[in-house]
N, C-alpha and C positions, 0 to 999 in steps of 0.2 A: 693590203692584206685583209683577208676575211677574218671574221670573229672566230671561226672554227680553227683556222690555222694559228691564230694567236693563242687560243686555249691549248692547242697541241704543243706549243713551244713553252708553255709555262706562264704566259701572260695572263693577267686577270682582265676579264671583261667587266667593265663597270657600267651600270646603266646610266643613262643621261639623266641629269636632274630634271625634275618636273618643272614645267613652265607654269608660272602663276597666271591666273586669269586677271586681266586688268579690270579695274573698277571694283573689285571685291577684295577687301583686306584679308590677310591670313587669319584663321580662326584663333580666338584667344582661349577657347575651351580645350583643356587637355583631357581628351577622352579616355586616355589610359588611367588617369587619376579618378575620373568619374566612375569608371568601371570598377576600380578597386574599392571606392567608397560604397558603391551599390552592393558589391559582394560582401563587404563587412556588415552592412545594414541587414542584408538577407540572413547572414549567419547569426547575427544578434537576434533577429526575429525568431529563427529556428530554436536557438538556445532558450529564449524566453518562453517559447511554446512548450518546452519540456519541464519548466519549473512546476507548474500546477500538477501534472501527473506524478512528478517525483514527490511532492508534498502529500498527495493523496496516497501514494504507496507507503510512505512512512507512517501516516496515520493508520492505515489499514494494518500495517505490521504491528504497531503498538496495540491496536484493538485486539488483534489475534492473540497477543501475549496475555492480555488481561482476561480474555475469554478462555484461554487454556487454564489460567488459575481458577476461574469460576468452575470450569469443567472438572478440575481435580476435586474441588470442594463438593460438588454434586456427586461425584463418584464415591467419595468417602461417606456422604450422607446415605447414598443408595446402599452401600455395604452395611451400614448400621441398621437401616430399615429392613433389609433382607434378614439380618440376624434376629431382629425383633419379630419378624414374621415367623421364623422357625420356633421361637419361644411361645408364640401365641397359637400355634397349631395344635397344642395338646387338647385332650378331651375336657379337662377342667379349666381351660383358659378363660372361657366365657364366665364361668362361676367366679374365678379369681378376680376378673375385671369388674364384675358386678359388685362383689364384696368391697373392693377398693372404693367404689362410688357410693357405698353406704346402703346397698340393697340387701334384703334378707330373703331367704327362701320361704316357701309356703310352710306354715306351721311354726316358724321361728318367730321369736319376739325380739324386738330391737331395744337395747338398753343404752342409755347415755349416762356415763359416770363423770361427774365434774369434780375438779379439784385435784386431780392426779398429776397435772403437769406443773404444779408449783413447788 
């Protein structure tokens, strides 16, 4: 009977076992296990390579949060300075600033009175 007719009747065709070469013993290396170990090592190396970028990302995220806080403080200071500019834009603003620093106008005399603060 041929293999084809056996397959048609429901018989299973089984391949013949391999003949071993004489003089050479069977390999003691289990290549399927070696392949699995190599795959695990490669996956571990890939995961380790992602650790440093993840740490850098977290550091950058924390830095951005602190920088946002500093930005808010600078915006508040900017608003205060803009308000101060509007008060200093008056015609007599320079004169008021000079008088605060102890300056006097031409023709005026400067007097210092001691003992009033006690």
